[in-house]
C-alpha positions in Angstrom: 78.1 -65.9 117.0 74.2 -66.4 116.3 72.5 -64.2 118.4 69.2 -65.2 118.9 66.6 -63.4 121.0 68.1 -64.3 124.6 70.7 -67.3 123.9 73.5 -67.8 122.6 72.9 -70.4 120.1 76.3 -71.4 118.5 79.1 -69.9 117.0 80.2 -70.5 113.1 83.7 -70.5 111.7 85.1 -69.9 108.2 88.6 -71.1 109.9 90.0 -72.7 113.0 91.8 -69.1 113.5 89.3 -66.5 114.3 89.1 -66.9 118.3 91.3 -63.9 118.8 88.8 -61.8 116.7 86.0 -62.6 118.8 86.1 -59.6 121.3 86.5 -57.3 118.3 82.9 -58.3 117.3 81.3 -58.2 120.7 80.6 -54.8 120.6 77.9 -55.3 117.6 75.6 -57.3 120.0 75.4 -53.8 122.0 74.4 -52.0 118.4 71.4 -54.3 117.0 68.3 -54.9 118.6 65.9 -55.9 116.0 66.5 -56.4 112.3 68.8 -59.2 110.9 72.3 -58.1 109.9 75.6 -59.7 108.8 79.0 -58.5 109.7 82.2 -60.3 107.8 85.8 -59.5 109.4 88.8 -60.4 107.2 92.1 -60.4 107.2 94.6 -61.9 104.7 94.5 -65.3 106.7 91.6 -65.3 108.6 87.4 -64.9 108.4 84.6 -64.9 110.7 81.3 -64.0 109.9 78.7 -63.2 112.7 75.1 -63.4 111.7 73.0 -61.4 114.7 69.4 -62.7 114.4 66.2 -60.8 115.1 65.9 -59.4 118.9 62.4 -58.6 120.5 61.3 -55.7 122.7 61.9 -58.0 125.8 65.2 -57.8 125.0 66.9 -55.4 127.2 70.3 -53.9 127.5 71.0 -55.5 130.8 70.5 -58.6 128.7 72.7 -57.3 125.6 75.3 -56.9 128.6 75.1 -59.9 129.6 75.7 -61.6 126.8 78.7 -59.6 125.8 80.0 -60.9 128.7 79.1 -64.2 128.4 81.2 -64.3 124.9 83.7 -63.0 126.8 84.1 -65.7 128.9 84.0 -67.9 125.9 87.3 -66.0 124.8 89.4 -67.8 128.1 91.2 -71.0 127.8 89.0 -73.1 130.2 86.1 -72.5 127.9 88.0 -73.3 125.0 88.8 -76.5 126.0 84.9 -76.9 126.1 84.1 -76.6 122.3 83.5 -79.5 120.1 84.1 -80.0 117.0 81.5 -81.8 114.7 83.2 -82.4 110.7 80.9 -83.7 108.0 84.2 -83.2 105.9 82.9 -79.8 104.3 81.4 -77.8 107.2 82.8 -77.5 111.1 80.2 -76.1 113.4 81.6 -74.7 116.8 79.2 -75.4 119.9 79.7 -74.1 123.3 77.4 -73.7 126.3 79.9 -72.6 128.4 77.4 -69.2 129.3 77.9 -66.7 132.2 75.8 -67.5 135.3 73.7 -64.6 135.1 73.0 -64.6 131.5 72.0 -68.4 131.8 69.4 -67.8 134.3 68.2 -65.4 132.4 67.6 -67.4 129.3 65.9 -70.6 131.8 63.1 -67.9 132.9 62.4 -66.7 129.7 62.8 -70.6 127.7 59.4 -71.3 128.7 57.4 -69.1 127.3 60.0 -68.8 123.9 60.7 -72.0 123.6 58.7 -72.8 120.5 58.8 -69.7 119.0 62.9 -70.4 119.1 62.8 -73.1 117.5 60.4 -72.1 114.2 62.7 -69.0 114.1 65.9 -71.1 114.2 64.3 -72.7 111.4 63.8 -69.9 109.4 66.1 -67.3 109.9 69.0 -69.5 111.0 72.5 -68.9 108.5 73.1 -72.2 106.7 76.9 -73.6 107.4 79.2 -72.1 104.8 81.3 -74.2 103.0 85.1 -74.3 105.2 88.6 -74.2 103.9 90.4 -77.3 105.6 92.1 -77.6 108.8 95.1 -78.1 108.9 97.4 -80.5 111.0 96.9 -79.6 114.5 99.0 -80.7 117.5 96.6 -83.7 118.3 97.5 -85.2 115.3 94.1 -84.4 113.2 93.9 -84.4 109.8 92.6 -81.6 107.6 88.9 -82.5 105.6 91.3 -81.6 102.9 93.9 -83.9 103.2 91.8 -86.7 104.8 91.1 -89.8 103.0 87.5 -91.6 102.9 87.7 -94.5 100.5 84.9 -96.7 99.9 85.1 -100.3 98.6 83.2 -103.2 98.3 83.5 -106.9 98.8 81.6 -109.0 96.4 81.7 -112.9 95.2 80.2 -115.7 95.2 79.5 -118.2 98.4 83.0 -118.9 100.1 84.6 -116.7 98.6 87.0 -115.1 101.5 85.0 -112.0 101.7 84.6 -112.3 105.9 88.5 -113.3 106.3 89.2 -110.1 103.8 87.1 -107.7 105.5 89.4 -109.5 108.8 92.7 -109.0 107.1 92.2 -105.4 105.5 90.6 -103.9 109.1 94.3 -105.4 110.6 96.3 -103.9 107.7 94.9 -100.4 107.7 94.1 -99.9 111.4 97.7 -100.7 111.3 98.7 -97.6 109.0 96.6 -95.3 111.6 93.3 -95.8 109.4 90.3 -96.0 110.9 88.4 -98.5 109.6 84.1 -99.2 109.1 83.1 -102.4 108.2 78.9 -102.3 107.1 77.5 -105.7 107.6 75.8 -107.6 104.9 72.5 -105.8 104.8 70.8 -109.8 103.2 72.3 -111.9 105.7 70.8 -109.3 108.8 67.5 -109.3 107.6 68.1 -113.4 106.3 68.8 -114.1 109.8 65.6 -112.9 111.2 63.6 -115.9 109.6 63.3 -114.8 106.3 62.9 -117.7 103.8 62.8 -117.0 100.0 60.8 -120.3 99.6 58.2 -118.8 101.9 57.4 -115.5 99.5 55.4 -114.9 96.9 56.7 -113.6 93.6 55.5 -109.6 94.8 56.8 -110.1 98.3 60.1 -111.8 96.7 60.2 -108.6 95.0 59.1 -106.0 97.8 61.5 -107.8 99.6 64.4 -107.2 97.0 63.4 -103.4 97.0 63.2 -102.9 100.6 66.6 -104.5 101.1 68.5 -102.0 98.1 66.8 -99.2 100.4 68.2 -100.5 103.8 71.2 -101.5 102.5 71.8 -97.8 101.2 70.6 -96.3 104.4 73.5 -98.5 106.4 75.9 -97.5 104.0 75.0 -94.0 104.2 75.2 -94.0 108.2 78.8 -95.6 107.5 79.8 -92.8 105.1 78.7 -89.9 106.9 80.9 -91.3 110.1 83.9 -91.5 107.4 83.5 -88.3 106.3 82.8 -86.6 109.9 86.2 -88.8 111.0 89.2 -87.0 111.5 91.4 -89.9 110.3 92.0 -91.3 107.1 89.1 -93.6 106.6 88.6 -97.0 104.8 84.5 -98.1 104.7 84.2 -102.3 103.5 80.8 -103.0 102.0 80.3 -106.5 102.5 78.5 -106.4 99.2 77.2 -103.6 97.5 73.4 -102.3 95.6 74.6 -103.7 92.5 74.9 -107.4 94.3 70.4 -107.9 94.2 70.6 -107.8 90.4 72.0 -111.1 90.6 69.3 -112.3 92.7 66.5 -110.9 90.2 66.1 -111.3 86.7 66.4 -108.5 84.0 63.5 -107.0 83.8 62.3 -106.6 87.2 65.6 -105.0 87.9 65.2 -102.5 85.3 61.4 -102.2 86.7 62.9 -101.3 89.4 65.4 -98.7 89.1 63.3 -97.6 87.0 60.4 -97.3 89.9 62.9 -95.5 92.5 64.4 -93.4 89.9 67.7 -95.3 90.5 70.4 -94.8 87.5 73.4 -97.8 87.6 76.3 -94.6 87.2 75.1 -93.0 90.7 74.5 -96.8 92.1 77.5 -98.6 90.6 80.2 -96.4 90.0 79.9 -92.8 91.7 78.7 -94.7 94.9 82.0 -96.8 95.7 86.0 -96.3 95.0 86.4 -99.6 94.1 85.0 -103.4 93.5 86.8 -106.7 94.9 85.4 -109.7 93.2 86.5 -113.0 95.5 86.0 -115.6 93.1 84.2 -118.5 94.6 85.7 -121.8 96.4 83.4 -123.4 94.0 85.1 -121.6 91.2 88.8 -122.8 90.9 89.3 -124.7 94.8 85.8 -126.6 95.0 87.5 -129.3 97.7 87.9 -126.1 99.7 83.8 -125.2 99.4 82.4 -125.4 102.3 78.5 -124.8 103.7 79.3 -125.3 107.6 80.3 -121.7 108.4 77.7 -119.4 107.3 74.5 -119.7 109.0 72.8 -118.3 105.9 74.9 -119.9 103.2 73.0 -123.6 101.7 73.9 -123.1 97.6 75.6 -126.1 96.3 78.8 -126.4 94.3 76.9 -126.1 90.9 74.8 -123.1 92.8 77.3 -121.6 93.9 79.7 -121.2 91.0 76.5 -119.9 89.0 76.0 -116.8 91.9 79.9 -115.9 91.7 79.1 -115.3 87.6 76.7 -113.1 88.3 77.8 -111.1 91.3 81.0 -110.3 89.3 78.7 -109.2 86.1 76.5 -107.0 88.6 79.5 -105.0 88.7 81.0 -105.0 84.9 81.4 -101.5 84.0 83.0 -100.1 87.4 86.0 -98.4 87.0 88.3 -100.1 89.5 86.9 -103.5 89.3 89.6 -106.3 90.2 89.0 -110.2 90.6 90.5 -111.7 93.2 90.6 -115.3 91.4 91.7 -119.0 93.2 95.0 -119.3 91.0 97.0 -119.2 94.4 96.3 -120.6 97.9 94.5 -119.1 99.9 96.9 -117.2 101.5 98.4 -115.6 99.0 94.4 -114.4 97.3 93.9 -112.7 100.9 97.6 -110.8 100.2 96.5 -110.4 96.6 93.7 -108.7 97.7 95.3 -106.1 100.0 97.9 -105.2 97.4 94.9 -104.1 95.1 93.3 -101.9 98.1 96.6 -100.3 98.8 97.7 -99.4 94.9 94.7 -97.9 94.0 94.6 -95.7 97.2 98.3 -94.6 96.6 99.9 -96.2 99.7 103.6 -97.6 99.4 103.6 -101.1 100.9 107.2 -101.7 99.9 108.4 -105.2 100.5 105.5 -106.1 103.0 103.0 -108.0 100.3 104.7 -109.6 96.9 103.8 -108.1 93.7 101.4 -110.2 91.7 99.7 -108.4 89.3 101.2 -106.6 86.3 99.0 -104.4 83.8 99.3 -105.4 80.4 98.0 -103.6 76.9 97.6 -105.3 73.3 96.7 -103.9 70.0 93.5 -104.9 68.1 93.3 -105.0 64.5 89.2 -104.6 63.9 86.0 -105.2 66.1 84.2 -108.6 65.9 80.4 -107.7 66.0 78.6 -107.1 69.1 76.9 -110.6 68.9 80.6 -112.3 69.7 80.9 -110.5 72.6 80.3 -111.6 76.5 77.9 -109.8 78.2 79.1 -106.1 78.3 79.1 -102.7 79.4 80.0 -99.5 76.9 80.8 -96.3 78.1 81.6 -92.8 77.0 85.6 -91.2 78.1 86.6 -88.4 77.5 90.0 -87.3 78.8 91.5 -83.7 79.5 96.1 -83.5 80.4 96.4 -80.6 82.9 99.4 -78.1 83.3 101.5 -79.9 85.8 103.9 -78.8 88.2 107.1 -80.4 86.6 107.9 -82.5 83.7 108.0 -86.1 85.8 104.3 -84.9 86.6 101.6 -85.8 85.2 97.7 -85.0 85.5 94.8 -85.8 84.0 90.7 -85.6 84.2 88.6 -88.1 83.5 84.6 -87.7 82.3 83.4 -91.6 82.0 79.4 -92.6 82.1 76.0 -93.7 80.5 73.3 -92.5 78.9 74.1 -88.7 79.9 75.1 -89.7 84.1 78.7 -88.9 84.4 81.4 -89.9 86.9 84.4 -87.7 87.2 88.0 -88.5 88.3 91.4 -86.4 88.5 94.8 -88.8 88.4 98.0 -87.3 89.1 100.6 -89.5 88.7 104.2 -89.0 90.6 107.5 -90.6 88.7 109.6 -93.8 90.9 111.7 -92.6 94.0 114.7 -94.7 95.3 113.2 -97.6 93.3 109.8 -97.5 95.0 106.9 -98.0 92.6 105.1 -95.2 91.3 102.8 -93.1 92.7 99.0 -92.4 91.9 96.5 -90.9 93.3 92.6 -90.9 91.8 90.2 -88.6 93.5 86.5 -88.8 92.7 85.4 -84.9 91.6 81.9 -83.6 91.6 80.7 -81.8 88.5 81.7 -78.7 89.8 85.1 -79.2 90.6 85.4 -81.4 87.1 84.6 -78.1 85.4 87.1 -75.5 87.3 89.7 -78.2 87.0 89.2 -77.6 83.2 90.4 -74.7 83.1 93.7 -75.7 83.8 93.8 -77.8 80.6 96.8 -78.0 78.7 96.6 -77.0 75.0 99.9 -79.1 74.2 97.4 -82.7 74.2 94.1 -83.2 72.5 91.3 -84.2 74.6 90.8 -88.1 73.9 87.5 -89.2 73.1 87.0 -93.1 73.4 84.5 -95.7 73.9 85.0 -98.3 76.6 83.4 -102.0 76.5 83.8 -103.7 79.7 83.2 -107.4 79.9 84.6 -110.6 81.7 85.7 -114.3 80.5 86.9 -116.8 82.5 87.0 -114.9 85.8 89.1 -112.3 84.1 88.4 -108.4 83.7 89.0 -106.8 80.5 88.5 -103.1 79.0 88.4 -102.3 75.4 89.3 -99.0 74.1 87.9 -97.8 70.8 89.1 -94.1 70.0 86.5 -91.9 68.8 87.1 -89.2 66.8 88.5 -85.4 67.2 91.8 -86.8 67.6 95.3 -86.8 65.9 95.0 -88.9 63.0 97.6 -91.1 65.1 94.6 -92.6 66.8 91.9 -93.3 63.8 90.6 -96.9 64.0 93.0 -97.7 66.7 91.4 -100.1 69.8 93.6 -101.6 72.8 92.3 -104.2 74.8 93.8 -103.7 79.1 93.7 -106.3 81.7 95.5 -107.0 85.2 96.9 -110.3 85.3 99.8 -112.4 87.3 99.1 -115.1 85.0 102.0 -115.5 82.6 102.7 -118.0 79.7 99.9 -120.6 78.1 97.6 -119.7 81.6 97.6 -116.3 80.4 97.4 -117.2 76.4 94.1 -119.3 77.8 91.7 -116.8 79.5 92.3 -114.0 76.3 89.4 -113.5 74.2 89.4 -115.7 71.3 86.7 -114.2 69.4 89.0 -110.5 69.0 92.0 -110.5 67.0 94.8 -109.2 68.7 98.0 -107.9 66.8 100.5 -108.0 69.6 101.2 -107.0 73.1 102.1 -103.3 73.3 102.8 -103.6 77.1 104.7 -100.3 78.1 105.8 -99.4 74.7 105.6 -95.6 74.5 104.0 -95.6 70.9 100.5 -96.7 72.4 101.0 -94.2 75.6 97.8 -92.4 76.0 100.3 -89.2 77.3 101.6 -89.7 73.6 99.2 -90.6 71.5 97.5 -86.7 73.1 100.2 -84.8 71.6 99.4 -82.1 69.8 102.8 -81.8 67.8 104.9 -84.5 65.9 106.5 -87.3 67.7 109.8 -86.5 66.2 110.2 -83.0 67.2 108.6 -82.7 70.3 110.1 -82.4 73.5 107.4 -83.9 75.9 107.6 -87.4 74.0 107.3 -89.6 77.1 109.0 -93.0 77.1 108.9 -95.6 79.9 112.2 -96.7 81.8 111.4 -100.8 80.5 111.3 -99.9 77.0 113.6 -96.9 77.7 116.2 -100.0 77.9 115.5 -101.5 74.7 116.1 -97.9 73.0 119.0 -97.0 74.8 120.6 -95.9 71.6 117.7 -94.2 70.3 117.6 -92.4 73.3 121.5 -91.3 73.1 120.8 -90.2 69.9 117.7 -87.8 71.3 119.0 -86.4 74.6 117.3 -83.9 74.0 114.0 -84.9 74.4 112.7 -84.7 77.8 112.8 -88.1 79.7 109.5 -89.4 81.8 110.2 -92.6 84.1 106.9 -94.2 83.4 104.5 -95.1 81.3 100.8 -93.6 81.6 97.6 -95.7 81.8 94.1 -94.8 80.4 92.1 -95.4 83.4 
């Protein structure tokens, strides 16, 4: 409880339990008159910090007794019922206005002359709220900040790609699951619908407009992000385009100038700001018969321009660790289902048979790298993987550090095995640098640290990641290059979309010899019991598995997020 002159300002708690301990501290209010003192009460299950701010000679014994009485009244069930909880995901402030009538009257008299002094003193002496432990699920069904998910996605793509419909479908689907869904409006549409026309702007005005558009977008998004953090439910935040989309409408030189002038960097703007990017390919690319400009007030692009903008929008997000392209290879209904399925897979929601699985991960062994000039526009990243000690033989946990030019993003991944035939559960959590460093203490000494250069590029609306293994590492990783992509295509259709400039040796999807988990093992594969074998590949090697019963069985392969 903050005791400031003649006012009870607020109660700050380190856990939701300490109401029963408040009376034990009321006597502290009677013992302190002038100087700031902090008292901490702590048991194995709870802790309470009581801060007493400076008192003045005008605060007499009677007033302190009145305030102590007010504190006692705050302990009553009726008063506790008025306490409102305001959470930002890391802090919790329990504020109340239930005071004894006599104390309230006394404070009203003194407020006239002391209001300004109170405000200034609060700024300088009030303690900052400290991070709270996560709240457990209470009777009202609210979720703890630790257990709660806030998942931020961007829907991007060229004109007439299905972003508006996709927002609506995602909103309905996740609200039916009990999630809170926020939909961030497209900033460009908000501004352009106010009468702005690019054709009327000078080059300098257009540059400044784009810069202000990004600033406005960031502020609007931050407003929704804070609402998501304060929500007591799991929260999905859907952004209609993101900050990197602006680079599709400005030259590369001007974009780099804008980034440098505002001290923005792509890792923060692209990788750390959003959990997942979903590019909905424009109908102008693969579904031209359905392309239309009539349903959107700010859409006037022809098919050719729409196709060009679609490609630029996709290129703007190349490099994001979770970038999914939803193309027009199926009808529109199936396209929307693939969108929902992609988000559910990344969040870790078991959707059962509600949505048909359409996309699978593919992995290929590449013989050698061609010159950089043969690649389409690409982004290179430094990637570091650490495997962590896990709670069981069928659980994998690992850390990933990924970045460019000393700007990093951090991800914790935990994978659990198949249960009753359901798809495996994989939960990815974005970390701060401090959390990452703390978790490094749990490194598994049975594994080498994996170092890679990851090259990301887009060809024929297909997103590829090329992992180039680097030293130090196990000799089995020397010179290893693996190509990965997700696709629902098969046969010739899949073959035609593969990069022709790469010398692909063979497909190694599901092959345990190319699992990152196995590649990082320090022990020899022929003697270790930790060798991880997939279920599908295990069937192909059933006889060999019978001969190696002593080896520990893992029912899944590991990916290289």
